[in-house]
N, C-alpha and C positions, 0 to 999 in steps of 0.2 A: 504494500500500500504506500501511496505517496501522500505527504501532507504539505500544504502550502498556506501561507498567510500573506496578507497584503493590507496595508493601511489605505483605505479609500477616501477618508476625510481626515485631514491632519490639523488638529488644534485650530479650527476655524472659529472666528469670533461670532457669537450669536447674541442678539439683543432685540428689543422691541418685539415686533410680530414677524420677524424674518423667517424665511423658509430655506432649508438646505436640502437639496436633492443630490444623492450620490450618483456617480456614473453607473451605468448598467454593468452588472457582473455576469458574464456568460457562465452557464452551468454545464457546458459540454463535458461529458464523461465523469461527472461527479456523482458520488453516492450519498453525499450529505454535505451540509455546510453549517457554520455557526457565524453569527455576527455579534460583535461586542460594541456597544455604543457607550462612550464615556463623556460625561459632562463635568465641567468645573464651574465654580462660582455659584450664583443663586438662580440661574436660569430655570424657568418652569415652562413646560410644553409637552408635546407628544411626538412619538415616532411610530412609523408603520412600515411594514414590508409590502412591496408591490412586486408583482410578477408579470411576465409577458410570455406568450407562446409564439408570437409572430414578430416581435421586435418593434411593433407599432402601437398596439393597444396595451396599456398598463392597467392592472386590476389589483385592488387591495386584497391581500391574502386574508382569509377569514381568521377570526379570533377563535382558536381551538383548544384552549387549555394550556398549550405550550405558549400561546399568545403571540399573535403577529402584531399587536399594538402595545405600546409602552407609554406610561405616563412618567414624565421627568419632573422632579421637584428638587432642585439644587444639585450639588455635586454627587456623582455616583456612577455606577455601571449598570447596564442592562444587557442581558444575553438572550439571543435567540438561537435555538438549536433545531435544525430542520433536516428531516430525512424524507426520502421519497419525493424529491422535488422534480416533478415531471414537467418542467417548463423550461423555456429557452434561457431566461435571464431573470435576475432579481435586482431590485434597487431599494434604497432606504430613503424615506422622506422624514425630515425632522421639521416641525413647526413650533417656533418659539411663541409663547403666550405673553411672557413678561420677564423682567429682570435681564441679566446678562451673564455671560460666561464663555466657555469655549466648548466645542464639540469635536470629538474624534470618533471615527468608525473604523473598526478592523474586521476583515473578512477572513475566515478560516475554512479550509476545505480538505476533504479526504477523497482520493480517487483510487481506483484499482490499478 
């Protein structure tokens, strides 16, 4: 098995009601992935995973107990661990509601 990691958003300033959308992450040949979202400061907001099967239309992943949506309140980390991802690519959208801080997002994958 091969493991890979990549920081897809690096210490990006967040404030006001700004939105940060990560680049699309292709999922070719992956058997699972994890995403870690890290915030600093007092930022409050929400993050969600979106997927595409055609590279054109993006759809919010459903909230399924493992949770595709995360509420952010101040500094901390959120982790998504996803298996059986039968779509072409994924991206993360963070929407700040108030206050400020920084946002970093790392992507981890395992393939055969």
